[in-house]
N, CA, C and O atoms as a DFTB+ gen file, in Angstrom:
268 C
 N C O
     1  1      72.597     149.305      70.692
     2  2      71.316     148.829      71.144
     3  2      71.347     148.557      72.657
     4  3      70.362     148.791      73.357
     5  1      72.468     148.069      73.140
     6  2      72.573     147.776      74.573
     7  2      72.292     149.032      75.397
     8  3      71.497     148.995      76.336
     9  1      72.942     150.139      75.048
    10  2      72.754     151.377      75.809
    11  2      71.338     151.909      75.618
    12  3      70.743     152.420      76.567
    13  1      70.795     151.799      74.426
    14  2      69.431     152.263      74.170
    15  2      68.435     151.476      75.016
    16  3      67.512     152.055      75.588
    17  1      68.616     150.173      75.097
    18  2      67.720     149.323      75.889
    19  2      67.765     149.652      77.372
    20  3      66.788     149.422      78.085
    21  1      68.880     150.185      77.846
    22  2      69.033     150.492      79.274
    23  2      68.851     151.967      79.609
    24  3      68.981     152.368      80.765
    25  1      68.551     152.767      78.599
    26  2      68.407     154.209      78.798
    27  2      67.055     154.582      79.392
    28  3      66.055     153.893      79.192
    29  1      67.051     155.691      80.128
    30  2      65.800     156.226      80.650
    31  2      65.124     157.077      79.572
    32  3      65.577     157.105      78.428
    33  1      64.049     157.766      79.932
    34  2      63.304     158.573      78.957
    35  2      64.131     159.731      78.393
    36  3      63.782     160.292      77.354
    37  1      65.217     160.089      79.069
    38  2      66.102     161.150      78.598
    39  2      67.269     160.606      77.765
    40  3      68.148     161.364      77.356
    41  1      67.273     159.298      77.519
    42  2      68.352     158.695      76.743
    43  2      69.633     158.533      77.527
    44  3      70.713     158.478      76.940
    45  1      69.533     158.455      78.860
    46  2      70.731     158.368      79.702
    47  2      70.790     157.039      80.453
    48  3      69.768     156.492      80.868
    49  1      72.006     156.541      80.615
    50  2      72.249     155.342      81.421
    51  2      73.703     155.376      81.887
    52  3      74.497     156.174      81.390
    53  1      74.047     154.526      82.823
    54  2      75.408     154.547      83.361
    55  2      75.927     153.159      83.750
    56  3      76.386     152.958      84.874
    57  1      75.854     152.206      82.821
    58  2      76.416     150.891      83.133
    59  2      77.944     150.925      83.102
    60  3      78.542     151.704      82.359
    61  1      78.551     150.091      83.899
    62  2      80.012     149.986      83.920
    63  2      80.500     149.253      82.668
    64  3      79.792     148.405      82.125
    65  1      81.700     149.581      82.221
    66  2      82.303     148.914      81.062
    67  2      82.346     147.404      81.298
    68  3      82.027     146.623      80.401
    69  1      82.734     147.000      82.489
    70  2      82.802     145.573      82.817
    71  2      81.450     144.890      82.724
    72  3      81.359     143.746      82.279
    73  1      80.409     145.576      83.137
    74  2      79.059     145.022      83.061
    75  2      78.630     144.846      81.609
    76  3      78.084     143.808      81.236
    77  1      78.880     145.860      80.798
    78  2      78.534     145.776      79.377
    79  2      79.280     144.599      78.738
    80  3      78.683     143.787      78.032
    81  1      80.578     144.519      78.992
    82  2      81.402     143.459      78.413
    83  2      80.895     142.078      78.826
    84  3      80.780     141.177      77.994
    85  1      80.597     141.921      80.093
    86  2      80.141     140.622      80.601
    87  2      78.803     140.235      79.985
    88  3      78.635     139.102      79.535
    89  1      77.850     141.161      79.958
    90  2      76.513     140.846      79.460
    91  2      76.499     140.605      77.954
    92  3      75.662     139.851      77.460
    93  1      77.417     141.237      77.215
    94  2      77.468     141.058      75.765
    95  2      78.512     140.026      75.331
    96  3      78.673     139.764      74.139
    97  1      79.225     139.439      76.310
    98  2      80.260     138.444      76.034
    99  2      81.348     139.015      75.108
   100  3      81.757     138.381      74.135
   101  1      81.799     140.226      75.440
   102  2      82.850     140.907      74.692
   103  2      83.975     141.278      75.646
   104  3      83.792     141.257      76.864
   105  1      85.126     141.616      75.105
   106  2      86.221     142.085      75.954
   107  2      85.959     143.533      76.354
   108  3      85.227     144.255      75.677
   109  1      86.568     143.944      77.462
   110  2      86.447     145.338      77.896
   111  2      86.970     146.270      76.808
   112  3      86.374     147.315      76.547
   113  1      88.075     145.901      76.176
   114  2      88.675     146.748      75.145
   115  2      87.744     146.920      73.941
   116  3      87.680     148.002      73.359
   117  1      87.032     145.871      73.572
   118  2      86.085     145.960      72.456
   119  2      84.958     146.927      72.802
   120  3      84.532     147.719      71.962
   121  1      84.477     146.858      74.038
   122  2      83.418     147.767      74.475
   123  2      83.935     149.206      74.493
   124  3      83.251     150.113      74.018
   125  1      85.122     149.419      75.031
   126  2      85.702     150.766      75.065
   127  2      85.860     151.343      73.657
   128  3      85.573     152.516      73.422
   129  1      86.316     150.514      72.732
   130  2      86.505     150.953      71.342
   131  2      85.155     151.296      70.698
   132  3      85.049     152.293      69.984
   133  1      84.138     150.488      70.942
   134  2      82.808     150.745      70.377
   135  2      82.224     152.045      70.928
   136  3      81.620     152.817      70.183
   137  1      82.400     152.290      72.218
   138  2      81.899     153.529      72.824
   139  2      82.633     154.729      72.228
   140  3      82.010     155.744      71.914
   141  1      83.938     154.618      72.071
   142  2      84.713     155.694      71.452
   143  2      84.217     155.971      70.038
   144  3      84.084     157.128      69.640
   145  1      83.945     154.916      69.280
   146  2      83.439     155.079      67.912
   147  2      82.092     155.800      67.905
   148  3      81.857     156.659      67.055
   149  1      81.208     155.459      68.843
   150  2      79.893     156.109      68.924
   151  2      80.030     157.587      69.295
   152  3      79.305     158.432      68.768
   153  1      80.960     157.897      70.203
   154  2      81.199     159.291      70.593
   155  2      81.740     160.067      69.391
   156  3      81.285     161.177      69.113
   157  1      82.697     159.493      68.686
   158  2      83.293     160.161      67.513
   159  2      82.275     160.366      66.397
   160  3      82.363     161.335      65.644
   161  1      81.310     159.455      66.289
   162  2      80.279     159.558      65.256
   163  2      79.173     160.537      65.652
   164  3      78.271     160.810      64.860
   165  1      79.242     161.064      66.881
   166  2      78.242     162.020      67.334
   167  2      76.935     161.384      67.760
   168  3      75.903     162.053      67.811
   169  1      76.972     160.082      68.070
   170  2      75.754     159.374      68.471
   171  2      75.633     159.198      69.981
   172  3      74.578     158.812      70.484
   173  1      76.711     159.480      70.697
   174  2      76.750     159.244      72.132
   175  2      77.597     160.316      72.802
   176  3      78.633     160.726      72.278
   177  1      77.142     160.763      73.964
   178  2      77.916     161.688      74.798
   179  2      78.327     160.923      76.049
   180  3      77.516     160.209      76.639
   181  1      79.585     161.073      76.452
   182  2      80.114     160.358      77.611
   183  2      80.621     161.380      78.616
   184  3      81.442     162.233      78.278
   185  1      80.134     161.297      79.853
   186  2      80.545     162.238      80.906
   187  2      80.931     161.478      82.172
   188  3      80.279     160.504      82.548
   189  1      81.992     161.932      82.817
   190  2      82.392     161.354      84.098
   191  2      81.438     161.833      85.182
   192  3      81.135     163.024      85.263
   193  1      80.967     160.917      86.012
   194  2      80.149     161.295      87.168
   195  2      81.040     161.276      88.402
   196  3      82.031     160.546      88.447
   197  1      80.685     162.083      89.407
   198  2      81.507     162.228      90.608
   199  2      80.687     161.968      91.861
   200  3      79.504     162.303      91.920
   201  1      81.315     161.376      92.853
   202  2      80.679     161.143      94.152
   203  2      80.755     162.428      94.974
   204  3      81.527     163.334      94.660
   205  1      79.949     162.495      96.023
   206  2      79.937     163.680      96.892
   207  2      81.293     163.929      97.539
   208  3      81.649     165.075      97.816
   209  1      82.059     162.851      97.784
   210  2      83.370     163.012      98.420
   211  2      84.466     163.369      97.419
   212  3      85.637     163.452      97.787
   213  1      84.092     163.582      96.146
   214  2      85.050     163.971      95.127
   215  2      85.628     162.820      94.329
   216  3      86.374     163.037      93.374
   217  1      85.288     161.588      94.715
   218  2      85.791     160.428      93.986
   219  2      85.034     160.198      92.691
   220  3      83.898     160.643      92.527
   221  1      85.682     159.496      91.781
   222  2      85.054     159.197      90.505
   223  2      83.967     158.146      90.681
   224  3      84.096     157.225      91.487
   225  1      82.905     158.300      89.916
   226  2      81.823     157.331      89.884
   227  2      81.759     156.778      88.460
   228  3      82.716     156.911      87.698
   229  1      80.665     156.175      88.113
   230  2      80.529     155.610      86.766
   231  2      80.380     156.702      85.713
   232  3      80.112     157.861      86.030
   233  1      80.557     156.314      84.471
   234  2      80.356     157.237      83.361
   235  2      78.865     157.349      83.053
   236  3      78.127     156.371      83.167
   237  1      78.435     158.528      82.668
   238  2      77.058     158.751      82.240
   239  2      77.060     158.800      80.722
   240  3      77.779     159.593      80.115
   241  1      76.254     157.951      80.121
   242  2      76.119     157.915      78.669
   243  2      74.794     158.541      78.292
   244  3      73.759     158.207      78.868
   245  1      74.819     159.446      77.331
   246  2      73.606     160.072      76.819
   247  2      73.535     159.821      75.327
   248  3      74.432     160.205      74.576
   249  1      72.453     159.167      74.902
   250  2      72.243     158.899      73.490
   251  2      71.828     160.178      72.796
   252  3      70.980     160.915      73.300
   253  1      72.415     160.447      71.651
   254  2      72.097     161.645      70.891
   255  2      71.162     161.235      69.762
   256  3      71.505     160.405      68.920
   257  1      69.984     161.829      69.760
   258  2      68.971     161.501      68.766
   259  2      69.470     161.893      67.389
   260  3      69.819     163.051      67.157
   261  1      69.505     160.942      66.481
   262  2      70.012     161.210      65.127
   263  2      68.927     161.678      64.175
   264  3      69.192     161.851      62.985
   265  1      67.705     161.889      64.668
   266  2      66.602     162.352      63.795
   267  2      66.635     163.816      63.599
   268  3      65.785     164.364      62.897
């Protein structure tokens, strides 16, 4: 629900793991495990985003419509 609430009209958002953990009062590891479970269940796509200089940026999460 957290990712859905923060998603745009395309079902995409890119909050940091630390931000999710802090706002939901969970550990980073719990958030990472939940995201992995959603990806494995086919409900979420996770992609690394990159900066123009080649450095890593935040992850892009895309919700997969289960309908």
